N, C-alpha and C positions, 0 to 999 in steps of 0.2 A: 587431581589427575596427575599421574606420574608416568614416566616413560616405560613402556613394556612392549617388546617386539612380538606381536601376535603372529605376524607372517615372517617366516624364516627363509623362504626361497629354496627349501630342500625337497619339496614335493611330498612330504610326509603329512598324513592326517593326524590331527590332535584335537582333543576336547578343549576348546578355548572359550572362556567367558570374557567378554569385553568389559572393561571398566566403565563406570558412569561417565557420560560425556560432560563437557563443560556446560554450565547452565544455559548459555546462549545457543546451544545446539541440541537441546532436548525437544522432543516432539510428542504431541502437538506443541507448537511453539508457545512459549510462555512470555508474555510481555514483560519487559525489563523496566517496570515503573520506578522502582527505587534505585536501580542501578544507573539510570541515565543521569548525567551531570550536565545541565545546560551551560554553555560558555557565557562569559559576561555579556550582558545586554540582550540576550535572547529572551529572558523572562519578560523584560519590559516590552520587547517587540511583540510577543504573544499577547500580552495584556492590551497593548494598543490595538491589535487586530480584533480582539474580542470586544473592546469598548466601541470601536468604530464600525464593527461589522464589515471589515474588509479582509480580503485574502492576505495571507502572509507569504511573501516570496523570500525563500532562504537560498542563498547561493554559496557555493564553495566546492572544493574538489570532491570527487567521488570517494565515498568511504569516510567522510569527515563527520558523520553523525547527523546530517541535515534532517532526515526523515524520522529519526527516533523520537523527537520531541512530541510528535502528535499522539503517540501512545500514552505518554505521561499526562498530557493535557486532557485527553479523553477520560483517563482514569481519575484524575483529580476532580474534574468537573462532572463526572458521571454522564458522559455524552454518548453512551452506547458504543457498540463495536465500531471501530474505525473502518470507513469505506475507502477503497483504494482504486486508483486509476493510474496504471503505469503507461506512460506515453512512449510511443514509437513513431517513426516517420509516417506510418499508415493510420495513426489514430485520428478520429474525427469527432467533432462535437456531437453529431447525431448519435453515435454509438454510446457515448457517455450519458446521454439523456434517456434514451430508451432503445430497445431492440424489438423489431417486429418480424416474426417468422411468416412471411407472406406465402412461401412455398408450402410450409406445413399446413396453413389454413386452406390453401387450394386443394391439397391432398385430402384433408379431412372432408371438404365439401364433396370431392369426388366419391369418397367412400360412402357418405350419406346418400348421395344420389343413386348409388348402386344398391343400396339396402332395400329389400322388398318391404312393402307396406305391412304394418303389424309386426315388424321385427322386434326382438327383445330389447328393452330399453336399458339404461345405464344400471339401474338397481335390480335388473332381472324382471322388470315389469313389462308387460306387452306394450308396445308403442301404439300410439293413436295412428289411425290411417293418415299417411302423408306427413306425420310429425317429423320423422327422421330426415325427410328431404328438405323441410323448410327451416329447420333449426340451424342457425349460423351465428355462433358466438365468437367475437374477436378477442375477448379477454385472455383466454388461454394461450394466445399466440403473441402476447405483448409482455414485456418485462422492462421495468425501469432500469437504467444503467446506474453506475455509482454516483454520478452527478445528479441525475434525475431523482434518485432515492434521497440524496442529501437535501433536495429542495421541497420535499413533501411537507405539508403543514405539520407542526409538532410543537409540544410545549418546551422542549429543550432542543437546541441546535444539534445537528449531527456533525461529526468530525470527518473530513474528507481529505485524503492525501492525493495530490496530483503530482506524481513523481517524474522528475526529469522532463519538465516542460520544454527545456531547450532542445530536446531531441524531436520535437514535433515538426510537422509541416509548417512552412512559413506563415500560412493563413490561420492556423488554429488559435493562437493567442488573440487575434483580432475577432475570430468567431466567438470567442468566449465573452467578449466585452459586454454585450447586451444582457446575457444571462447573469453575469456577475453584477451588473448594475441594477437590473430589475428583479432578479431573484425569481424568475418565472420562465416557463416555456410552454409551447403548444405541441400536442401530438396530432398532426393533421389527419391521420387515419381515424381518430376518435371524433374530430370535429365533424367529419362527414358521416359518422356512424348513426344508425337509426335510434340508438338508445343514448340518452343524455348522461347516464351514470354507468361507468364500467369499472369493474375490479381488475387491477393490474398488479402483478407480482412485483415484489421489491427485489433489489439486486442482491442483498445479503441473506435472503431467505426464500425457500421454495413454498412455504406455507403462510407467509404474511403477505397481505395485499393492501393496496390503497385504492379508494374509490376516486376515480378521476371524473370530474364533472365538466361536461361540454368540451372535453379535450384539453383542458388547461390545468397545469400544475403550478401552484404559486406558494412559495414558502411563507410561513408566519414568523419563523426564526431563521435568520440567515446563517448558514452553516459556518463552522470554523474550518476554513480551507487553507491547507498548507501546500504551497507549490514549491518544488525544489528545482534547482538549476545547477548544473556543473560548470556554468559559465562558458558554454561552447558557442553562444550566440547572444546578440543584443535584442532587446525588446523595444517596441514602439513607446513613445511617451504616453500615448493614450492608454496602453496596457499598464505601464508602470504607475501611473497616477492613481490607478484603482487598487493598488497593492500597498501594504506596509512591507518595506524591504529591509532585509538583514543579511549581512555578509559574515560567514563563519570566520572567526579570527584564526591566525596561525596557531598550529599545534605546538605549544610550549611544553617543557618538561613538567612544570607544575600542573598544568591542565591534564597531561597524560597520567601523572601520578594519581590524581583524583579519580580518573576513570578506572585505572587498574584497581585501586583500593575499593571502588564501589562494586566491582565484579567478583572479587575474591574475599571469602570470609577472613582469611589471614593472608596478607601479602607475602608471596613466596620470597625466600631469601635469594638475592641476586637480581630481583626485578628492577632495582634502581639503575643498575648498569644497562639493562636492556632498554629501559625508558630513556636514559641519557643518549645512547647510541641512536635510538629511533628518532628522537627529537633533533639530533644533529643532522641526520640524513634528510629529514623533512625540511629543516632549515636551509640545507644546501640545495634544495630544489627537487629532491627525489619525490616521486609520487607513491606514497604509501597510505594504507587505510588503517583506521584504528583497530578494526577487528583482526588485522594481521598482528598487531602488537599483543592483543589479548590471546591469540592463538600461540604466539611465541612464549608468553609467560606460562600458559597452561601446559604446553608441551615440553618445554625445556627446563623447567624449574620444579623443585620438590625433593622428596626424600630419595628418589632414584634418579635424580638428574644426571645427565650425561656430562662428560668432560672431554677435553682434547679435541681431536679432529672431527669426531662424530658430532659433537655439540656445534662446532663451527658450520659443518655441512647442513645440519638441520636448521640452524638459524638462518642460513642463506636461503634454504628452501622455503620457509614460511614467511620470510621478510623480503621476498624478491620484489624488485621495483615493478610497479604496475604498468608502466609504459613500454616494458619489454615483454616479448612473448615468452 
């Protein structure tokens, strides 16, 4: 990728073909399995979590690459598609386990009650007298959440990312304790339901279902769970003792060189200087993210690289400190 001014600000229309984007900005998104470079100690922490069947809590500044490791783990171990639960202050354990559309079910019941006897059935077949009124299936109105899907019985564990757990409500980590300890949960609506076995949709698929028996979901292989934290709050000892903990190390020039080399087929000339300046700024306490460095290397270097004042202005634009607006 080299610099090319597509937009000129003169109001004139032109036939313009955009160049290929950098690999990490292609869509649909392609996992960066080979490009990710785990920092020292993270491989051991992942393996400890896998051996002990414990969640891995990774802490560090935003943009330091905490969540990227789960894609590589899922790829290397063939753990299927990564499930994701992004935490906000409104997130709850219930929504991560399952979703129940009670209003949708009530609406469907109302429509069936209003349907005349002998109305046409689902496949165009005449309905039996009264059948439309009595039929009430709960399954179509239930869907397992990302955590609930990760806990269904399986031969291989699923990979689940719980991103930015430190942004949660104060009670959420405590609410997670029993699920993380026992690897199971109950769907109350199904415990009370007239049928003991109900097919419920999975979080990551509209056509895959899991048969829930007697309202209980219990894992056979505890999932590989990666929790990330930006260090904005502390957690209780009860929560921490259930996790393997790893803190992202400081971003050094050597570590950043390895990351840049992994993302570019040929390291652009001048990247060493950008890496050095980036590492110095991070070491001085500035809040910068790794993808900002990759953006700077992709945009500012290459055959048509800019120079002079325009280069300085663009470098400041893409490497702007994150704690300032």
